[in-house]
N, C-alpha and C positions, 0 to 999 in steps of 0.2 A: 374701563371703572372696575370693571367685575373681575379682572386681574389681582388688585389690590383688597379683595376681597379679606377682611381679618384682620389684615395686615400692616395699615396704617391706626387698628382700633387705638381709643381712649379708655381705657375702662370705668364706667360710672362713679363706683368705689373711689378712685382714683381722684376723679375731677371734683367729687363732693369733699373730699380730704383736701384737696388745695382749694376750694375757696372754705373750707372750714378753718383753715390754718391763716387765710386773710382778717377770719373773721364776717365773712357773709355771710350770711343766713339764708341754709340749702332752702327752703322755705319761699325764695323769693326764686329760684333756678326751675326750669324745667326742662328735660334734656332728652334729647330725640334721638335715641338709635337708629342708624340705621343711613344710607346713602338719602345726602338731601332730594336729589331731583324724586329719588322716591317719595319721599313725604311729604315735599313744596305742595304739591297739587293737592292732596289730600287735606292738609293743614288741619290734623286734628292734633286738638290742645297744642296751634301755633295761638302764639300772640300776639292781640292785636295791639297791643304797643309797647314797642322795647327801649326802653334809655341806652342799654348798654349791649355789645356783643362782642365777643372774644368768636374768631373765624379764625376754625384751624384746620383744612378741607387741601392744602401743599398745591393743588391743582385748579387749572386756568378756569373750566367748566363750571363746579360746583360753590365754586368764590362767587363768579359773577354771578352767580343764578341767588349766591344767597343776600348778593348787594345788594342787588338789583327787589326781591323781596324785602328787605331788611330798606328799603327806602321806602315800601308801602307801608310803613308799622313805628316808622318813628318819628319822635316829632322834634323842635329845633333843640341844640344841644346836644343830641344824643350821638354816644361816642362809640364808634364800630372802630377796631384790632383786628386786622387779617396779619397773623401769623404767618410767618417764613417770607415776608416782602423782601424783594430781590436774596433771597437766598435758596443754594440747592438745586433751583429751577426756574424759569422763565413764569410758569405759571399766576400764582399768588402777586408778582407785579403788574405782567399783561390785566389779570383781569380786575387790580385796583388802579390800574393808568386809564384805563378804557373806563371803568365806568364814571373815575372821574371828570373826563375828554367830555363822556356824553353828558352827565350831568350838569356840568358849569357851563356847559356849551353857550345857553341864554344871558345867565347872570353866575354867581360865586355860589352856590349853595351847600358845599361841603368846602372844610377846611381839610387838610393833607398834611400830619408829622412825621418823618423818618428820622425819629432818634435817633442817638449817639450809638452807634453798635455795641456798646458795651452795656449796652440795656438789650443787647437782641437785635434778633431780625424782623420785625415785623414797622405796619405801618398803622399810622392813627387816621380814623374818617372823624369829622364833625363838620355832625349837618348841621347847618347854618343860619339867620338871617341875614338881609342885606345890611342892617345895619350895625354889626358889628365887626363890621370890616373897621377896621380901624383909619379910620380919618387920618390923609394928611404922614404913613406911612410911605415909607423907601417903595420904588417900584417894587413889586414881588417880593413883599418884606411885607411882618408883620408880628405881632408876639402872640401871648395866650395866656391865663387866668383861671386857670384849671382851680385855681381855692375860693374864686371870686369874692376874691377880699379887692379887686386894682390894682393890686401888684402884680408885672409880669413877674410868671413862673420862670418860662422860658422864652430864650430867641430863636424859633426856627422857622423857617421861609412857611408861609402859609396857613399860618395859627391865627387865633381870631381874640378877641378880647370881650369881656361881659358875656349877659345871655340878655334874652327879653322879657323875662321875668316869668314869663310861663314854667308852671311847678308840673315836673311828668315824677310820676311814680314810678319805683325807681324800681326795674325788671334785670333778668341777668337772664342773656342765651348764650348756650355756649354749645356751637356749630362746630360739628369737627367729626372727620371720615370715619363712621363706624360702620364695621359688616361683620 
């Protein structure tokens, strides 16, 4: 990891500018600068509840650590995006696939969506309850209602429908390898 110090950084002003460009309120974001493994144990100013996280570490170990941490602070319905899934290295894909296998071993707790490559190389994980899995869907398939309007927004393997009515305070966590 030390070999990457400063080489994969995402400047905070760029992150905030991009969030501003899409209208996301900056006051709802906490950006932690540094390597995740150096920050996670201290948990200084870490969120206790996260409804959306964008994980952009590129490497297996920090992605797996971030997903494990996020599992402890995300409510049902939370969305986790892991950038560079199955792109330029195997780290992101390996971390996501292992996390999914571990968390879904006894019951399906997360859905996984790999969008069409025209949208980029990333994985979308959604924390879910068993009641969200579409009853009667074909083996290995279901659909998603991201808008919450009862209509299918896409047809991807592993997606889910609806919510459990639990309201989550919107928070944004951007986890990126910086040093």
